[in-house]
DSSP file (Angstrom, degrees, kcal/mol; ACC not computed):
  #  RESIDUE AA STRUCTURE BP1 BP2  ACC     N-H-->O    O-->H-N    N-H-->O    O-->H-N    TCO  KAPPA ALPHA  PHI   PSI    X-CA   Y-CA   Z-CA
    1    1 A V              0   0    0      0, 0.0    23,-0.2     0, 0.0     3,-0.1   0.000 360.0 360.0 360.0 124.3    0.0    0.0    0.0
    2    2 A T        +     0   0    0     21,-3.1     2,-0.3     1,-0.3    22,-0.2   0.674 360.0   5.6 -96.0 -20.4    1.5    3.3   -1.1
    3    3 A A  E     -A   23   0A   0     20,-1.4    20,-2.7     2,-0.0     2,-0.3  -0.983  58.9-169.6-158.7 152.4   -1.2    5.5    0.4
    4    4 A A  E     -A   22   0A   0     -2,-0.3     2,-0.4    18,-0.2    18,-0.2  -0.995   2.2-170.2-145.0 145.5   -4.4    5.3    2.5
    5    5 A F  E     -A   21   0A   0     16,-2.3    16,-2.8    -2,-0.3     2,-0.6  -0.986  12.6-150.2-141.0 128.6   -7.2    7.7    3.3
    6    6 A D  E >   -A   20   0A   0     -2,-0.4     3,-0.8    14,-0.2    14,-0.2  -0.877   4.2-159.7 -97.7 118.7  -10.0    7.4    5.8
    7    7 A F  G >   +     0   0    0     12,-3.0    10,-2.2    -2,-0.6     3,-2.0   0.332  66.2 105.0 -81.5   7.4  -13.1    9.3    4.7
    8    8 A A  G 3  S+     0   0    0      1,-0.3    -1,-0.2     8,-0.2     3,-0.1   0.813  88.7  40.2 -58.7 -28.7  -14.5    9.4    8.3
    9    9 A G  G <  S-     0   0    0     -3,-0.8    -1,-0.3     1,-0.4    -2,-0.1   0.273 118.8-115.3-100.4  10.5  -13.5   13.0    8.4
   10   10 A G    <   +     0   0    0     -3,-2.0    -1,-0.4     5,-0.3     5,-0.2  -0.257  47.8 156.1  81.6-177.3  -14.5   13.8    4.8
   11   11 A G  B >   +D   14   0B   0      3,-1.7     3,-2.4    -3,-0.1    -1,-0.1  -0.539  46.4  53.0 135.0 160.2  -12.2   14.8    2.0
   12   12 A F  T 3  S-     0   0    0      1,-0.3     3,-0.1    -2,-0.2    -2,-0.0   0.786 132.4 -56.0  53.1  30.2  -11.8   14.8   -1.8
   13   13 A G  T 3  S+     0   0    0      1,-0.3     2,-0.3     0, 0.0    -1,-0.3   0.508 111.2 124.4  83.5   4.2  -15.2   16.6   -1.9
   14   14 A Y  B <   -D   11   0B   0     -3,-2.4    -3,-1.7     1,-0.0    -1,-0.3  -0.719  62.4-121.6 -97.7 147.3  -17.0   13.8    0.0
   15   15 A A        -     0   0    0     -2,-0.3    -5,-0.3    -5,-0.2    -6,-0.1  -0.444  56.4 -71.5 -71.9 158.7  -19.0   14.3    3.2
   16   16 A P  S    S+     0   0    0      0, 0.0     2,-0.3     0, 0.0    -8,-0.2  -0.304  73.0 157.5 -54.1 133.1  -17.7   12.2    6.1
   17   17 A T        -     0   0    0    -10,-2.2     2,-1.6     2,-0.2    -7,-0.2  -0.976  53.8 -95.2-154.3 161.6  -18.5    8.6    5.5
   18   18 A E  S    S+     0   0    0     -2,-0.3     2,-0.3   -10,-0.1    65,-0.1  -0.630  78.9 116.4 -83.1  84.1  -17.4    5.1    6.5
   19   19 A M        -     0   0    0     -2,-1.6   -12,-3.0    13,-0.2     2,-0.4  -0.986  44.5-161.4-151.9 141.1  -15.0    4.4    3.6
   20   20 A I  E     -AB   6  31A   0     11,-2.5    11,-2.9    -2,-0.3     2,-0.5  -0.983   8.4-153.7-125.0 137.5  -11.3    3.8    3.3
   21   21 A Q  E     -AB   5  30A   0    -16,-2.8   -16,-2.3    -2,-0.4     2,-0.4  -0.935   8.7-170.5-112.4 131.7   -9.3    4.2    0.1
   22   22 A Y  E     -AB   4  29A   0      7,-2.9     7,-3.0    -2,-0.5     2,-0.4  -0.956   4.3-161.0-117.7 139.9   -6.0    2.3   -0.5
   23   23 A E  E     +AB   3  28A   0    -20,-2.7   -21,-3.1    -2,-0.4   -20,-1.4  -0.979  21.3 152.0-121.5 135.2   -3.7    3.0   -3.4
   24   24 A L  E >   - B   0  27A   0      3,-2.9     3,-1.8    -2,-0.4    -2,-0.0  -0.931  62.7  -9.4-161.0 134.9   -1.0    0.5   -4.6
   25   25 A N  T 3  S-     0   0    0     -2,-0.3     3,-0.1     1,-0.3    -1,-0.0   0.861 126.9 -49.9  46.0  52.5    0.7   -0.3   -7.8
   26   26 A R  T 3  S+     0   0    0      1,-0.2    21,-1.6    20,-0.1     2,-0.4   0.738 119.1 111.9  59.3  25.3   -1.5    2.0  -10.0
   27   27 A T  E <   -BC  24  46A   0     -3,-1.8    -3,-2.9    19,-0.2     2,-0.4  -0.976  52.6-156.0-129.2 142.5   -4.6    0.4   -8.4
   28   28 A R  E     -BC  23  45A   0     17,-2.9    17,-2.0    -2,-0.4     2,-0.4  -0.967   4.0-166.0-120.9 133.4   -7.1    2.0   -6.1
   29   29 A L  E     -BC  22  44A   0     -7,-3.0    -7,-2.9    -2,-0.4     2,-0.5  -0.977   1.7-165.0-116.8 131.0   -9.3    0.0   -3.6
   30   30 A L  E     -BC  21  43A   0     13,-2.8    13,-2.9    -2,-0.4     2,-0.5  -0.972   9.6-168.9-113.0 127.3  -12.3    1.6   -1.9
   31   31 A V  E     +BC  20  42A   0    -11,-2.9   -11,-2.5    -2,-0.5    11,-0.2  -0.965  17.7 148.1-122.4 129.0  -13.7   -0.3    1.0
   32   32 A R  E     - C   0  41A   0      9,-2.3     9,-3.5    -2,-0.5   -13,-0.2  -0.986  44.9-100.9-153.3 157.7  -17.0    0.5    2.7
   33   33 A P  E     - C   0  40A   0      0, 0.0     7,-0.2     0, 0.0     2,-0.1  -0.515  44.1-104.5 -77.8 152.2  -19.8   -1.2    4.5
   34   34 A S        -     0   0    0      5,-2.8     5,-0.1     3,-0.3     6,-0.0  -0.480  20.3-141.1 -68.5 146.2  -23.0   -2.0    2.7
   35   35 A G  S    S+     0   0    0     -2,-0.1    -1,-0.1     1,-0.1     0, 0.0   0.621  97.5  25.2 -83.1 -12.6  -25.8    0.4    3.6
   36   36 A T  S    S+     0   0    0      1,-0.1    -1,-0.1     3,-0.1    -2,-0.0   0.528 118.4  47.7-128.0 -11.8  -28.5   -2.4    3.6
   37   37 A E  S    S-     0   0    0      2,-0.2     2,-2.1     0, 0.0    -3,-0.3  -0.918  83.7-105.8-133.9 157.7  -26.7   -5.7    4.2
   38   38 A P  S    S+     0   0    0      0, 0.0     2,-0.3     0, 0.0    -3,-0.1  -0.440  84.3  97.6 -81.6  68.2  -24.2   -7.1    6.7
   39   39 A K        -     0   0    0     -2,-2.1    -5,-2.8    -5,-0.1     2,-0.4  -0.973  69.5-120.4-148.3 161.8  -21.3   -7.1    4.3
   40   40 A I  E     -C   33   0A   0     -2,-0.3     2,-0.4    -7,-0.2    -9,-0.0  -0.891  25.5-146.2-105.0 135.3  -18.3   -5.0    3.3
   41   41 A K  E     -C   32   0A   0     -9,-3.5    -9,-2.3    -2,-0.4     2,-0.5  -0.836   8.5-163.6-103.6 138.6  -18.0   -3.8   -0.3
   42   42 A V  E     -C   31   0A   0     -2,-0.4     2,-0.4   -11,-0.2   -11,-0.2  -0.986   2.8-168.9-123.0 122.0  -14.7   -3.5   -2.1
   43   43 A Y  E     -C   30   0A   0    -13,-2.9   -13,-2.8    -2,-0.5     2,-0.4  -0.915  10.5-170.7-108.5 137.0  -14.4   -1.4   -5.3
   44   44 A A  E     +C   29   0A   0     -2,-0.4     2,-0.3   -15,-0.2   -15,-0.2  -0.969  11.9 172.1-132.5 144.2  -11.3   -1.6   -7.4
   45   45 A E  E     -C   28   0A   0    -17,-2.0   -17,-2.9    -2,-0.4     2,-0.3  -0.991   6.4-173.4-145.5 150.3   -9.8    0.2  -10.4
   46   46 A T  E     -C   27   0A   0     -2,-0.3     2,-0.4   -19,-0.2   -19,-0.2  -0.925  13.9-137.5-139.5 165.2   -6.5    0.1  -12.1
   47   47 A H        +     0   0    0    -21,-1.6     2,-0.3    -2,-0.3    -2,-0.0  -0.952  20.8 172.6-126.4 144.1   -4.7    2.1  -14.9
   48   48 A A        -     0   0    0     -2,-0.4     2,-0.4     0, 0.0    10,-0.0  -0.995  34.4-113.4-148.4 148.5   -2.6    0.8  -17.7
   49   49 A E        -     0   0    0     -2,-0.3     4,-0.0     1,-0.2    -2,-0.0  -0.680  24.0-170.9 -79.7 132.8   -0.9    2.3  -20.8
   50   50 A V    >   +     0   0    0     -2,-0.4     3,-2.3     1,-0.1    -1,-0.2   0.888  24.9 152.0 -91.5 -47.3   -2.5    0.9  -24.0
   51   51 A G  T 3  S-     0   0    0      1,-0.3    -1,-0.1     4,-0.0     4,-0.1  -0.273  80.4 -21.8  53.5-130.5   -0.1    2.3  -26.6
   52   52 A G  T 3  S+     0   0    0      2,-0.1    -1,-0.3     3,-0.0     3,-0.1   0.387 110.5 113.3 -91.4   3.4    0.0    0.1  -29.6
   53   53 A E  S <  S-     0   0    0     -3,-2.3     2,-0.3     1,-0.1     3,-0.0  -0.324  81.3 -89.9 -76.1 158.8   -1.3   -3.0  -27.7
   54   54 A D     >  -     0   0    0      1,-0.1     4,-2.1    -2,-0.0     3,-0.3  -0.511  32.3-138.0 -65.5 127.0   -4.7   -4.6  -28.3
   55   55 A L  H  > S+     0   0    0     -2,-0.3     4,-2.6     1,-0.2     5,-0.2   0.878 102.2  52.4 -58.4 -41.9   -7.3   -2.9  -26.0
   56   56 A E  H  > S+     0   0    0      1,-0.2     4,-2.3     2,-0.2    -1,-0.2   0.870 107.9  52.0 -64.6 -36.1   -8.9   -6.3  -25.1
   57   57 A K  H  > S+     0   0    0     -3,-0.3     4,-2.3     2,-0.2    -1,-0.2   0.922 111.0  47.2 -64.6 -43.8   -5.6   -7.7  -24.1
   58   58 A V  H  X S+     0   0    0     -4,-2.1     4,-2.4     2,-0.2    -2,-0.2   0.907 111.3  51.2 -65.0 -41.7   -4.9   -4.8  -21.9
   59   59 A R  H  X S+     0   0    0     -4,-2.6     4,-2.4     1,-0.2    -2,-0.2   0.919 110.2  49.9 -60.0 -43.1   -8.3   -5.0  -20.3
   60   60 A S  H  X S+     0   0    0     -4,-2.3     4,-2.1     1,-0.2    -2,-0.2   0.917 110.6  49.0 -62.5 -44.0   -7.8   -8.7  -19.6
   61   61 A L  H  X S+     0   0    0     -4,-2.3     4,-2.3     1,-0.2    -1,-0.2   0.880 111.0  51.1 -62.9 -38.3   -4.4   -8.0  -18.0
   62   62 A C  H  X S+     0   0    0     -4,-2.4     4,-2.8     2,-0.2     5,-0.2   0.896 107.8  52.2 -66.2 -40.2   -6.0   -5.3  -15.9
   63   63 A R  H  X S+     0   0    0     -4,-2.4     4,-2.8     2,-0.2    -2,-0.2   0.924 110.8  47.4 -61.5 -43.8   -8.8   -7.6  -14.7
   64   64 A V  H  X S+     0   0    0     -4,-2.1     4,-2.5     2,-0.2    -2,-0.2   0.923 112.5  50.1 -62.7 -43.9   -6.2  -10.2  -13.7
   65   65 A K  H  X S+     0   0    0     -4,-2.3     4,-2.4     2,-0.2    -2,-0.2   0.935 113.2  45.2 -59.6 -48.6   -4.2   -7.5  -11.8
   66   66 A V  H  X S+     0   0    0     -4,-2.8     4,-2.9     1,-0.2     5,-0.3   0.926 112.6  51.2 -63.4 -45.1   -7.3   -6.3  -10.0
   67   67 A D  H  X S+     0   0    0     -4,-2.8     4,-2.6    -5,-0.2    -1,-0.2   0.920 111.6  47.6 -58.3 -44.6   -8.4   -9.8   -9.1
   68   68 A D  H  X S+     0   0    0     -4,-2.5     4,-2.3     2,-0.2    -1,-0.2   0.916 114.1  46.3 -63.5 -43.7   -5.0  -10.7   -7.7
   69   69 A I  H  X S+     0   0    0     -4,-2.4     4,-2.7     2,-0.2    -2,-0.2   0.917 114.0  47.5 -67.0 -43.1   -4.8   -7.5   -5.6
   70   70 A V  H  X S+     0   0    0     -4,-2.9     4,-2.9     2,-0.2     5,-0.2   0.928 111.7  50.9 -64.2 -44.0   -8.3   -7.8   -4.3
   71   71 A D  H  X S+     0   0    0     -4,-2.6     4,-2.5    -5,-0.3    -2,-0.2   0.929 113.7  44.6 -58.8 -45.5   -7.8  -11.5   -3.4
   72   72 A E  H  X S+     0   0    0     -4,-2.3     4,-2.7     2,-0.2     5,-0.4   0.916 113.2  51.0 -65.5 -42.5   -4.5  -10.6   -1.5
   73   73 A F  H  X>S+     0   0    0     -4,-2.7     4,-2.8     2,-0.2     5,-1.6   0.934 112.5  45.7 -59.6 -47.3   -6.2   -7.6    0.2
   74   74 A V  H  <>S+     0   0    0     -4,-2.9     5,-0.6     3,-0.2    -2,-0.2   0.933 115.4  47.0 -63.4 -46.1   -9.1   -9.7    1.4
   75   75 A D  H  <5S+     0   0    0     -4,-2.5    -2,-0.2    -5,-0.2    -1,-0.2   0.905 126.3  26.4 -62.2 -42.5   -6.9  -12.5    2.6
   76   76 A V  H  <5S+     0   0    0     -4,-2.7    -2,-0.2    -5,-0.2    -3,-0.2   0.893 133.5  18.5 -91.6 -43.8   -4.4  -10.3    4.4
   77   77 A H  T >X5S+     0   0    0     -4,-2.8     3,-1.5    -5,-0.4     4,-0.7   0.809 103.2  70.5-106.4 -34.2   -6.2   -7.1    5.5
   78   78 A L  G >4<S+     0   0    0     -5,-1.6     3,-0.7     1,-0.3    -4,-0.1   0.812  90.4  64.5 -65.0 -30.4   -9.9   -7.4    5.5
   79   79 A A  G 34<S+     0   0    0     -5,-0.6    -1,-0.3     1,-0.2    -2,-0.1   0.796 112.8  35.3 -61.4 -27.3  -10.1   -9.7    8.5
   80   80 A T  G <4 S+     0   0    0     -3,-1.5     2,-0.3    -4,-0.1    -1,-0.2   0.436  89.9 116.7-106.0  -1.2   -8.6   -6.9   10.7
   81   81 A L    <<  -     0   0    0     -4,-0.7     2,-0.5    -3,-0.7     6,-0.1  -0.521  38.9-176.6 -73.7 129.3  -10.3   -4.0    9.0
   82   82 A K    >   -     0   0    0     -2,-0.3     3,-1.6     4,-0.3     4,-0.2  -0.873  16.1-147.6-127.5  97.7  -12.7   -2.1   11.3
   83   83 A L  T 3  S+     0   0    0     -2,-0.5   -65,-0.1     1,-0.2   -51,-0.1  -0.313  82.3  32.8 -62.8 145.5  -14.5    0.7    9.5
   84   84 A G  T 3  S+     0   0    0    -67,-0.1    -1,-0.2   -65,-0.0     3,-0.1   0.262  99.8  83.3  92.7 -12.7  -15.3    3.8   11.6
   85   85 A E  S <  S-     0   0    0     -3,-1.6    -2,-0.1     1,-0.3     2,-0.0   0.401  93.3-125.4-102.3   2.0  -12.2    3.4   13.7
   86   86 A G        -     0   0    0     -4,-0.2     2,-0.3     2,-0.0    -1,-0.3  -0.188  46.9 -37.8  82.2-178.8   -9.8    5.1   11.4
   87   87 A L              0   0    0      1,-0.1   -81,-0.0    -3,-0.1    -6,-0.0  -0.607 360.0 360.0 -83.4 139.3   -6.6    3.9    9.9
   88   88 A A              0   0    0     -2,-0.3    -1,-0.1     0, 0.0    -2,-0.0   0.466 360.0 360.0 -78.8 360.0   -4.3    1.8   12.1
């Protein structure tokens, strides 16, 4: 993780909310509780240079990258994540 931001105090134009953003390896993860169900939601996005490469190939590589990062994040960090308590 290269950066983390706890939205409990607001920021980036958002009102205070139970959400944490992690940035790593040109990928961003947003983690927040569901508003209607007892689960945690993880949103992920990544960036890649397309250049002369086939767009579908780059999309496929990005999907694999995001899946790997989310799987590792869930395995390592999510078990200890407590939204609303700030960053450890």
